[in-house]
C-alpha positions as CSV (number, residue, x, y, z in Angstrom):
1,M,107.0,85.2,89.0
2,P,104.6,84.6,92.0
3,Q,104.6,81.2,93.6
4,I,101.5,79.1,94.0
5,I,101.2,78.2,97.6
6,T,99.3,75.4,99.2
7,D,100.4,75.8,102.9
8,P,99.7,79.3,104.3
9,N,102.4,78.6,106.9
10,A,105.2,78.2,104.3
11,V,105.2,82.0,103.4
12,G,106.8,83.1,106.8
13,T,105.5,84.9,109.8
14,I,102.1,86.6,109.0
15,L,102.2,90.1,110.0
16,H,98.9,91.2,108.6
17,E,96.0,89.2,107.3
18,W,92.5,90.2,106.1
19,E,89.8,88.9,103.7
20,V,88.2,90.9,100.8
21,D,85.8,90.2,97.9
22,E,87.5,89.2,94.7
23,Y,85.7,92.1,93.0
24,E,83.5,94.9,94.3
25,Q,79.7,94.3,94.0
26,H,77.9,97.4,92.6
27,D,74.3,98.3,92.9
28,R,73.8,99.4,89.3
29,P,70.4,101.1,88.5
30,R,68.4,100.3,85.4
31,R,69.7,103.6,83.9
32,W,73.4,102.4,84.1
33,Y,72.5,99.2,82.1
34,M,70.6,101.3,79.6
35,V,73.5,103.7,79.1
36,M,76.2,100.9,79.1
37,G,73.9,98.8,76.6
38,T,73.6,101.7,74.3
39,A,77.2,102.3,74.3
40,G,78.1,98.6,73.8
41,A,75.6,98.5,70.9
42,V,77.2,101.7,69.3
43,L,80.8,100.1,69.7
44,I,79.6,96.9,68.0
45,I,77.9,98.6,65.2
46,Y,81.1,100.7,64.7
47,A,83.3,97.5,64.8
48,L,81.1,95.7,62.4
49,F,81.0,98.7,60.1
50,T,84.8,98.8,60.1
51,Q,85.1,95.1,59.8
52,N,86.9,94.9,63.1
53,F,85.3,91.7,64.2
54,L,87.9,91.2,67.1
55,F,86.8,94.5,68.6
56,A,83.3,93.5,68.3
57,L,84.0,90.1,70.0
58,I,85.9,91.9,72.9
59,I,83.0,94.2,73.5
60,V,80.6,91.2,73.7
61,L,82.8,89.3,76.0
62,F,83.2,92.5,78.2
63,A,79.5,92.8,78.4
64,M,79.2,89.0,79.4
65,V,81.8,89.2,82.1
66,L,79.9,92.3,83.6
67,F,76.7,90.7,83.4
68,L,77.7,87.2,85.1
69,Q,79.7,89.2,87.8
70,S,76.7,91.2,88.6
71,H,74.5,88.1,89.0
72,Q,76.8,86.1,91.4
73,T,78.3,86.7,94.9
74,A,82.1,87.6,94.7
75,P,84.3,84.9,96.2
76,K,86.4,85.8,99.1
77,V,90.4,86.3,98.8
78,V,92.7,86.3,101.7
79,I,95.6,88.7,101.8
80,R,98.5,88.1,103.9
81,V,101.5,90.3,104.4
82,T,104.4,88.4,105.8
83,D,108.0,88.9,106.7
84,R,108.9,87.1,103.2
85,G,106.3,88.9,100.9
86,V,102.7,89.5,100.2
87,G,100.2,86.6,99.5
88,I,96.9,87.0,97.7
89,Q,94.8,83.8,98.0
90,H,97.2,81.0,96.6
91,R,99.7,83.3,94.9
92,F,102.8,84.5,96.9
93,Y,104.9,87.3,95.9
94,E,108.3,87.8,97.6
95,Y,109.6,91.1,98.3
96,N,112.5,90.9,95.8
97,E,109.8,90.6,93.1
98,L,108.1,93.8,94.3
99,D,109.2,97.4,93.6
100,N,107.3,99.8,95.8
101,F,103.9,100.5,97.3
102,F,101.7,103.5,98.1
103,I,98.4,103.7,100.1
104,I,95.6,105.8,99.0
105,Y,93.3,106.3,102.1
106,Q,90.3,108.6,101.5
107,P,87.4,106.9,103.3
108,P,84.8,105.7,102.6
109,E,85.4,105.7,98.7
110,I,89.0,104.8,98.6
111,Q,91.0,102.6,101.0
112,T,93.5,100.8,98.9
113,L,97.1,99.5,98.9
114,F,98.8,99.7,95.6
115,I,101.9,97.6,95.2
116,D,104.2,97.8,92.0
117,T,106.0,94.8,90.6
118,K,109.6,95.1,89.3
119,T,108.5,93.7,85.9
120,S,106.3,95.7,83.6
121,L,104.8,92.3,82.3
122,R,102.7,91.9,85.7
123,P,100.1,94.5,86.6
124,R,100.1,96.6,89.7
125,L,98.5,94.8,92.8
126,R,95.4,96.5,94.0
127,L,94.4,95.5,97.5
128,P,91.5,97.0,99.3
129,L,92.2,97.6,102.9
130,L,88.7,97.6,104.3
131,D,89.0,98.4,108.0
132,N,92.8,97.8,108.5
133,D,94.9,100.5,109.9
134,P,96.9,102.1,106.9
135,N,99.5,103.4,109.2
136,D,100.3,100.1,110.8
137,L,100.5,98.5,107.3
138,R,102.6,101.4,106.1
139,F,105.1,100.9,108.9
140,T,105.3,97.1,108.4
141,L,105.8,97.4,104.6
142,R,108.5,100.2,104.8
143,Q,110.7,97.4,106.6
144,Y,110.7,95.4,103.3
145,M,110.1,97.8,100.3
146,A,110.3,101.4,99.4
147,E,107.1,103.6,99.7
148,D,106.2,105.9,96.7
149,T,105.5,109.2,98.5
150,T,104.8,111.1,95.3
151,A,101.5,109.1,94.6
152,E,98.7,111.0,96.2
153,E,95.8,109.8,93.9
154,E,94.6,106.5,92.7
155,P,95.6,105.6,89.2
156,L,93.5,107.0,86.5
157,S,92.3,103.7,85.5
158,D,90.9,102.8,88.9
159,R,89.1,106.3,89.0
160,V,87.5,105.7,85.6
161,A,86.5,102.0,86.5
162,R,85.1,103.3,90.0
163,M,83.3,106.1,88.3
164,W,81.7,103.8,85.8
165,R,81.1,101.1,88.3
166,I,83.0,98.4,86.3
167,L,85.8,97.7,88.9
């Protein structure tokens, strides 16, 4: 379980540090809103027709989250790779909680570090690299955890979310 940290110096020696937006801000054209609104309305009508009210509620909440995110500035998140683990803002994951990592670097679209956790209850960590040198970060992380050399593409969920501009 990740620790909640209040003092960034308590997590060890910082080897890499950068700041990213909590989520990506997309410039969505009016056509995107029309297509997604139509798809959402169709899904809500289907949910009501099949009396699946929970599904209808999930679609409405998803639409509200997307709308609110598109109308506010994403807060900044500090990412720290230390000699003891990986810190993301106020959460710290020690290396014994992390399984492996892989980097997908295909600029300018994809520049991302993915870190798998040892438990399936926690999602994969997805950390944008921005202008950081992926080889330097790879060299550092290899000292503390295994690299998944078989991963050559970003996960399907990330590809779909990027294609539909929802991530």
